[in-house]
PLY file of the C-alpha trace (Angstrom):
ply
format ascii 1.0
element vertex 177
property float x
property float y
property float z
element edge 176
property int vertex1
property int vertex2
end_header
-42.97 3.12 -11.67
-42.67 6.75 -10.18
-39.78 8.58 -8.37
-40.26 11.66 -6.75
-38.01 14.99 -6.60
-37.94 18.04 -4.51
-37.10 21.17 -6.20
-36.69 24.58 -3.73
-39.89 26.88 -4.96
-39.46 29.65 -7.97
-37.75 26.59 -10.00
-37.87 26.38 -13.75
-38.36 22.36 -13.98
-41.62 22.27 -15.68
-39.84 24.24 -18.35
-36.15 23.41 -18.38
-36.68 20.21 -16.53
-34.96 18.70 -13.29
-31.35 19.59 -13.44
-28.54 17.25 -11.77
-25.65 18.81 -9.52
-23.30 19.49 -13.14
-25.82 20.83 -15.04
-26.82 23.51 -12.46
-24.19 26.17 -12.15
-25.86 27.76 -9.36
-26.09 25.21 -7.13
-25.65 25.39 -3.26
-21.56 24.31 -3.14
-21.18 24.86 0.63
-23.19 21.39 1.32
-20.31 19.93 -0.57
-17.29 21.57 1.50
-17.15 19.14 3.84
-17.90 15.98 1.82
-15.21 16.94 -1.12
-12.91 17.56 1.67
-12.94 20.86 0.99
-13.31 21.51 -2.63
-14.87 25.11 -3.36
-15.78 25.46 -6.96
-18.40 23.52 -9.31
-16.00 22.03 -11.33
-13.51 20.61 -8.93
-17.32 19.23 -6.77
-18.23 17.61 -9.95
-14.90 15.99 -10.66
-14.86 14.70 -6.85
-18.53 13.48 -7.51
-16.90 11.68 -10.73
-14.37 10.46 -8.49
-16.94 8.59 -6.25
-18.34 6.84 -9.77
-19.03 8.08 -13.19
-22.12 9.96 -13.99
-22.39 11.19 -9.76
-22.12 14.50 -11.00
-25.38 13.85 -13.53
-27.06 12.05 -10.87
-30.77 13.08 -9.54
-31.72 12.20 -5.97
-35.32 10.40 -5.21
-37.69 8.83 -2.82
-39.74 6.13 -3.60
-42.91 7.79 -1.95
-43.30 11.36 -0.89
-41.42 12.72 1.91
-43.51 12.65 5.47
-42.34 14.24 8.49
-43.01 13.98 11.74
-43.01 15.83 15.33
-38.93 14.89 15.31
-38.46 15.72 12.12
-40.61 19.10 12.01
-37.67 21.18 11.55
-35.36 19.43 8.98
-38.66 17.62 6.72
-41.19 20.42 7.13
-38.93 23.30 6.07
-37.69 21.30 3.44
-41.04 20.47 1.81
-43.01 23.83 2.55
-40.47 25.11 0.87
-39.94 23.00 -2.38
-42.44 22.04 -5.13
-42.45 18.34 -5.17
-42.21 16.55 -8.52
-43.11 13.18 -9.61
-40.85 11.50 -12.25
-41.95 8.71 -14.53
-38.98 6.83 -14.20
-40.69 3.42 -16.32
-40.83 6.58 -19.21
-37.37 7.19 -19.48
-36.19 4.05 -18.94
-38.11 2.88 -22.06
-36.22 6.18 -23.94
-32.88 5.28 -21.96
-32.03 8.32 -20.21
-31.19 6.30 -17.87
-27.93 4.97 -17.63
-27.28 4.06 -13.87
-29.33 3.64 -10.62
-28.47 3.85 -7.52
-29.68 3.12 -3.81
-28.51 5.36 -0.94
-30.32 2.40 2.02
-31.11 3.99 5.86
-27.75 3.37 7.48
-29.56 1.83 10.14
-30.32 -1.31 7.49
-26.75 -1.12 7.45
-24.78 -3.27 10.79
-21.03 -2.03 11.80
-21.55 0.84 9.56
-18.12 3.16 10.16
-18.31 6.29 8.32
-15.83 9.19 7.25
-16.33 12.77 7.39
-16.08 13.25 3.91
-17.43 10.09 2.24
-20.01 10.17 -0.19
-23.15 7.99 0.73
-23.19 4.94 0.82
-24.96 3.70 -2.99
-25.40 0.46 -4.32
-26.20 -0.05 -7.86
-29.22 -1.59 -8.85
-29.66 -3.68 -12.74
-32.92 -1.72 -12.90
-35.75 0.01 -12.23
-37.57 -2.83 -11.51
-35.29 -3.57 -8.28
-36.60 -0.02 -6.84
-38.15 -1.05 -3.52
-41.62 0.52 -3.37
-42.32 -1.12 0.54
-43.02 2.25 3.13
-40.41 4.68 4.33
-40.39 4.68 8.16
-39.79 8.40 8.09
-40.43 8.62 11.63
-36.90 7.64 12.20
-35.41 10.84 10.99
-34.78 13.49 13.93
-34.11 16.40 13.93
-31.07 16.37 16.99
-29.69 13.77 14.91
-29.23 15.53 11.32
-28.16 13.93 8.36
-31.92 14.78 6.82
-32.00 11.94 4.48
-29.03 9.00 5.82
-31.86 7.70 7.69
-34.22 6.95 5.02
-33.74 4.63 1.56
-33.94 7.56 -1.28
-32.48 6.84 -4.83
-29.55 8.53 -7.42
-30.96 8.50 -11.14
-27.65 9.13 -13.44
-29.80 10.43 -16.06
-27.98 10.65 -19.86
-26.70 14.36 -20.10
-27.91 15.44 -16.58
-31.34 16.91 -17.23
-34.69 14.54 -16.66
-36.61 16.43 -19.27
-40.23 18.11 -18.91
-41.98 15.43 -20.04
-41.42 13.40 -17.53
-42.58 15.62 -14.94
-45.99 15.35 -13.36
-46.02 18.68 -10.62
-47.72 17.79 -7.36
-49.92 20.06 -6.00
-49.94 19.90 -1.83
0 1
1 2
2 3
3 4
4 5
5 6
6 7
7 8
8 9
9 10
10 11
11 12
12 13
13 14
14 15
15 16
16 17
17 18
18 19
19 20
20 21
21 22
22 23
23 24
24 25
25 26
26 27
27 28
28 29
29 30
30 31
31 32
32 33
33 34
34 35
35 36
36 37
37 38
38 39
39 40
40 41
41 42
42 43
43 44
44 45
45 46
46 47
47 48
48 49
49 50
50 51
51 52
52 53
53 54
54 55
55 56
56 57
57 58
58 59
59 60
60 61
61 62
62 63
63 64
64 65
65 66
66 67
67 68
68 69
69 70
70 71
71 72
72 73
73 74
74 75
75 76
76 77
77 78
78 79
79 80
80 81
81 82
82 83
83 84
84 85
85 86
86 87
87 88
88 89
89 90
90 91
91 92
92 93
93 94
94 95
95 96
96 97
97 98
98 99
99 100
100 101
101 102
102 103
103 104
104 105
105 106
106 107
107 108
108 109
109 110
110 111
111 112
112 113
113 114
114 115
115 116
116 117
117 118
118 119
119 120
120 121
121 122
122 123
123 124
124 125
125 126
126 127
127 128
128 129
129 130
130 131
131 132
132 133
133 134
134 135
135 136
136 137
137 138
138 139
139 140
140 141
141 142
142 143
143 144
144 145
145 146
146 147
147 148
148 149
149 150
150 151
151 152
152 153
153 154
154 155
155 156
156 157
157 158
158 159
159 160
160 161
161 162
162 163
163 164
164 165
165 166
166 167
167 168
168 169
169 170
170 171
171 172
172 173
173 174
174 175
175 176
């Protein structure tokens, strides 16, 4: 089974692997300031992530299929895709080698009736029992809308909690587009 991940162009993932937040001291912290209630350092944000659940700072986001943009999401998704390299992750091999500590799904907020959100809350996550529970049905990318913001809240994605917080290059394939 495969999952897909995106990293800004100019990365070194095929040499050093895909780094989790905990292993990437150069990560963009701005995205987390509001979500964490004002944490401003890499260390503070890692601590906040770990307070959400053990391993959160070593988790890497992935999708069950490549991202597709539509006319409504041309700015948030097309720009994201155009400025990133796409990687295919062999999670079957990772699981076999014991690198997956836990797997979570963040369902589309459209699939959660009566959702109540807090400004600084982390995404809604549900722990899966195994990689066999990954949903490979087609994702409806048309629900992503630039005017609504929140790029990935509208679609299902996964967090892979990786032992050591790095997906080694041997489990990756860079996809040419």
